[in-house]
VOVO-663505 format. One record per atom (N, C-alpha, C): residue in one letter; x negated, y, z. Coordinates in steps of 0.1 Angstrom, whole numbers. Atoms other than C-alpha are relative to their C-alpha. Layout:
N
<lumba code="a" u="X" v="Y" w="Z"/>
...
This chain:
65
<lumba code="x" u="-8" v="-12" w="0"/>
<lumba code="x" u="0" v="0" w="0"/>
<lumba code="x" u="-9" v="13" w="0"/>
<lumba code="x" u="9" v="-11" w="-1"/>
<lumba code="x" u="-30" v="23" w="4"/>
<lumba code="x" u="-5" v="3" w="-14"/>
<lumba code="x" u="6" v="-4" w="13"/>
<lumba code="x" u="-41" v="42" w="-27"/>
<lumba code="x" u="-13" v="6" w="3"/>
<lumba code="x" u="13" v="-5" w="-3"/>
<lumba code="x" u="-78" v="46" w="-23"/>
<lumba code="x" u="-5" v="10" w="-10"/>
<lumba code="x" u="3" v="-10" w="10"/>
<lumba code="x" u="-81" v="66" w="-55"/>
<lumba code="x" u="4" v="14" w="5"/>
<lumba code="x" u="-5" v="-13" w="-5"/>
<lumba code="x" u="-60" v="94" w="-40"/>
<lumba code="x" u="-7" v="4" w="13"/>
<lumba code="x" u="5" v="-4" w="-13"/>
<lumba code="x" u="-73" v="93" w="-5"/>
<lumba code="x" u="-15" v="3" w="-1"/>
<lumba code="x" u="14" v="-2" w="0"/>
<lumba code="x" u="-110" v="90" w="-12"/>
<lumba code="x" u="-4" v="9" w="-11"/>
<lumba code="x" u="4" v="-8" w="11"/>
<lumba code="x" u="-112" v="106" w="-46"/>
<lumba code="x" u="5" v="15" w="0"/>
<lumba code="x" u="-5" v="-13" w="0"/>
<lumba code="x" u="-91" v="137" w="-39"/>
<lumba code="x" u="0" v="6" w="14"/>
<lumba code="x" u="-2" v="-5" w="-13"/>
<lumba code="x" u="-83" v="141" w="-2"/>
<lumba code="x" u="-13" v="3" w="8"/>
<lumba code="x" u="12" v="-2" w="-8"/>
<lumba code="x" u="-117" v="137" w="14"/>
<lumba code="x" u="-9" v="11" w="-6"/>
<lumba code="x" u="8" v="-12" w="6"/>
<lumba code="x" u="-136" v="160" w="-11"/>
<lumba code="x" u="7" v="13" w="3"/>
<lumba code="x" u="-6" v="-13" w="-3"/>
<lumba code="x" u="-110" v="187" w="-6"/>
<lumba code="x" u="-2" v="4" w="15"/>
<lumba code="x" u="3" v="-3" w="-14"/>
<lumba code="x" u="-114" v="185" w="32"/>
<lumba code="x" u="-14" v="5" w="2"/>
<lumba code="x" u="14" v="-4" w="-2"/>
<lumba code="x" u="-152" v="187" w="29"/>
<lumba code="x" u="-2" v="14" w="-6"/>
<lumba code="x" u="2" v="-13" w="7"/>
<lumba code="x" u="-151" v="216" w="4"/>
<lumba code="x" u="7" v="12" w="8"/>
<lumba code="x" u="-6" v="-10" w="-8"/>
<lumba code="x" u="-126" v="235" w="26"/>
<lumba code="x" u="-8" v="3" w="13"/>
<lumba code="x" u="9" v="-2" w="-12"/>
<lumba code="x" u="-148" v="230" w="57"/>
<lumba code="x" u="-12" v="8" w="-4"/>
<lumba code="x" u="12" v="-7" w="4"/>
<lumba code="x" u="-178" v="242" w="38"/>
<lumba code="x" u="3" v="15" w="-2"/>
<lumba code="x" u="-4" v="-14" w="3"/>
<lumba code="x" u="-160" v="273" w="26"/>
<lumba code="x" u="3" v="8" w="13"/>
<lumba code="x" u="-4" v="-7" w="-12"/>
<lumba code="x" u="-145" v="282" w="60"/>
<lumba code="x" u="-11" v="1" w="11"/>
<lumba code="x" u="10" v="-1" w="-10"/>
<lumba code="x" u="-175" v="274" w="82"/>
<lumba code="x" u="-13" v="6" w="-4"/>
<lumba code="x" u="13" v="-4" w="4"/>
<lumba code="x" u="-206" v="280" w="62"/>
<lumba code="x" u="-1" v="12" w="-9"/>
<lumba code="x" u="1" v="-11" w="10"/>
<lumba code="x" u="-198" v="304" w="34"/>
<lumba code="x" u="7" v="13" w="5"/>
<lumba code="x" u="-7" v="-12" w="-4"/>
<lumba code="x" u="-174" v="328" w="51"/>
<lumba code="x" u="-9" v="10" w="9"/>
<lumba code="x" u="9" v="-9" w="-7"/>
<lumba code="x" u="-200" v="342" w="76"/>
<lumba code="x" u="-10" v="8" w="-8"/>
<lumba code="x" u="10" v="-7" w="8"/>
<lumba code="x" u="-223" v="351" w="48"/>
<lumba code="x" u="5" v="12" w="-8"/>
<lumba code="x" u="-7" v="-11" w="7"/>
<lumba code="x" u="-198" v="374" w="31"/>
<lumba code="x" u="8" v="9" w="10"/>
<lumba code="x" u="-5" v="-8" w="-11"/>
<lumba code="x" u="-190" v="402" w="55"/>
<lumba code="x" u="14" v="7" w="-4"/>
<lumba code="x" u="-12" v="-7" w="4"/>
<lumba code="x" u="-163" v="421" w="34"/>
<lumba code="x" u="11" v="-10" w="-4"/>
<lumba code="x" u="-10" v="10" w="4"/>
<lumba code="x" u="-145" v="389" w="22"/>
<lumba code="x" u="2" v="-11" w="10"/>
<lumba code="x" u="0" v="11" w="-9"/>
<lumba code="x" u="-148" v="368" w="53"/>
<lumba code="x" u="13" v="-5" w="3"/>
<lumba code="x" u="-14" v="5" w="-4"/>
<lumba code="x" u="-111" v="366" w="62"/>
<lumba code="x" u="6" v="-7" w="-12"/>
<lumba code="x" u="-6" v="7" w="12"/>
<lumba code="x" u="-101" v="357" w="26"/>
<lumba code="x" u="-7" v="-13" w="-2"/>
<lumba code="x" u="7" v="13" w="2"/>
<lumba code="x" u="-128" v="330" w="23"/>
<lumba code="x" u="4" v="-10" w="10"/>
<lumba code="x" u="-4" v="9" w="-10"/>
<lumba code="x" u="-118" v="315" w="56"/>
<lumba code="x" u="15" v="-5" w="-2"/>
<lumba code="x" u="-14" v="4" w="3"/>
<lumba code="x" u="-81" v="315" w="46"/>
<lumba code="x" u="0" v="-10" w="-12"/>
<lumba code="x" u="0" v="9" w="12"/>
<lumba code="x" u="-88" v="299" w="12"/>
<lumba code="x" u="-6" v="-14" w="4"/>
<lumba code="x" u="6" v="13" w="-5"/>
<lumba code="x" u="-111" v="273" w="29"/>
<lumba code="x" u="9" v="-8" w="8"/>
<lumba code="x" u="-9" v="7" w="-9"/>
<lumba code="x" u="-86" v="264" w="55"/>
<lumba code="x" u="12" v="-5" w="-8"/>
<lumba code="x" u="-11" v="4" w="9"/>
<lumba code="x" u="-59" v="262" w="29"/>
<lumba code="x" u="-3" v="-12" w="-8"/>
<lumba code="x" u="5" v="12" w="7"/>
<lumba code="x" u="-79" v="238" w="8"/>
<lumba code="x" u="-1" v="-12" w="9"/>
<lumba code="x" u="1" v="11" w="-10"/>
<lumba code="x" u="-87" v="217" w="39"/>
<lumba code="x" u="13" v="-6" w="4"/>
<lumba code="x" u="-13" v="5" w="-4"/>
<lumba code="x" u="-51" v="215" w="49"/>
<lumba code="x" u="7" v="-8" w="-11"/>
<lumba code="x" u="-5" v="7" w="12"/>
<lumba code="x" u="-40" v="205" w="14"/>
<lumba code="x" u="-7" v="-13" w="-2"/>
<lumba code="x" u="7" v="12" w="1"/>
<lumba code="x" u="-67" v="179" w="14"/>
<lumba code="x" u="5" v="-10" w="10"/>
<lumba code="x" u="-5" v="9" w="-11"/>
<lumba code="x" u="-54" v="164" w="47"/>
<lumba code="x" u="14" v="-5" w="-5"/>
<lumba code="x" u="-13" v="5" w="4"/>
<lumba code="x" u="-19" v="163" w="32"/>
<lumba code="x" u="-1" v="-10" w="-12"/>
<lumba code="x" u="2" v="10" w="11"/>
<lumba code="x" u="-31" v="146" w="0"/>
<lumba code="x" u="-6" v="-13" w="5"/>
<lumba code="x" u="5" v="12" w="-6"/>
<lumba code="x" u="-51" v="122" w="21"/>
<lumba code="x" u="11" v="-9" w="6"/>
<lumba code="x" u="-11" v="8" w="-6"/>
<lumba code="x" u="-20" v="112" w="41"/>
<lumba code="x" u="9" v="-5" w="-10"/>
<lumba code="x" u="-9" v="5" w="11"/>
<lumba code="x" u="1" v="110" w="9"/>
<lumba code="x" u="-6" v="-12" w="-6"/>
<lumba code="x" u="6" v="11" w="6"/>
<lumba code="x" u="-25" v="86" w="-4"/>
<lumba code="x" u="1" v="-13" w="8"/>
<lumba code="x" u="-2" v="11" w="-9"/>
<lumba code="x" u="-20" v="64" w="26"/>
<lumba code="x" u="13" v="-7" w="-2"/>
<lumba code="x" u="-14" v="6" w="2"/>
<lumba code="x" u="17" v="60" w="19"/>
<lumba code="x" u="4" v="-2" w="-14"/>
<lumba code="x" u="-3" v="2" w="14"/>
<lumba code="x" u="15" v="57" w="-19"/>
<lumba code="x" u="2" v="-15" w="-2"/>
<lumba code="x" u="-3" v="14" w="4"/>
<lumba code="x" u="29" v="25" w="-34"/>
<lumba code="x" u="-3" v="-1" w="-15"/>
<lumba code="x" u="2" v="3" w="14"/>
<lumba code="x" u="19" v="9" w="-66"/>
<lumba code="x" u="14" v="-4" w="-6"/>
<lumba code="x" u="-12" v="4" w="6"/>
<lumba code="x" u="48" v="7" w="-90"/>
<lumba code="x" u="-3" v="-10" w="-11"/>
<lumba code="x" u="1" v="10" w="11"/>
<lumba code="x" u="55" v="-21" w="-115"/>
<lumba code="x" u="-2" v="7" w="-13"/>
<lumba code="x" u="3" v="-6" w="13"/>
<lumba code="x" u="41" v="-14" w="-149"/>
<lumba code="x" u="11" v="-4" w="-10"/>
<lumba code="x" u="-10" v="3" w="10"/>
<lumba code="x" u="67" v="-11" w="-176"/>
<lumba code="x" u="-6" v="-4" w="-13"/>
<lumba code="x" u="5" v="6" w="13"/>
<lumba code="x" u="60" v="-33" w="-206"/>
<lumba code="x" u="11" v="2" w="-10"/>
<lumba code="x" u="-10" v="-2" w="11"/>
<lumba code="x" u="77" v="-23" w="-238"/>
<lumba code="x" u="-1" v="-10" w="-11"/>
């Protein structure tokens, strides 16, 4: 029932990129710090949601014509 392609291929990289943006890149940019933190945390939250959605994804039967 677990879709590894969704969880590992999309969810985890989005969480990592969001954390890098929010934690490491935002303090380097003084005038855009709040915006970069917001975008990084938004990407991280979306990554968590996609990761959880990958855990509940089901494989459907392939339609043969």
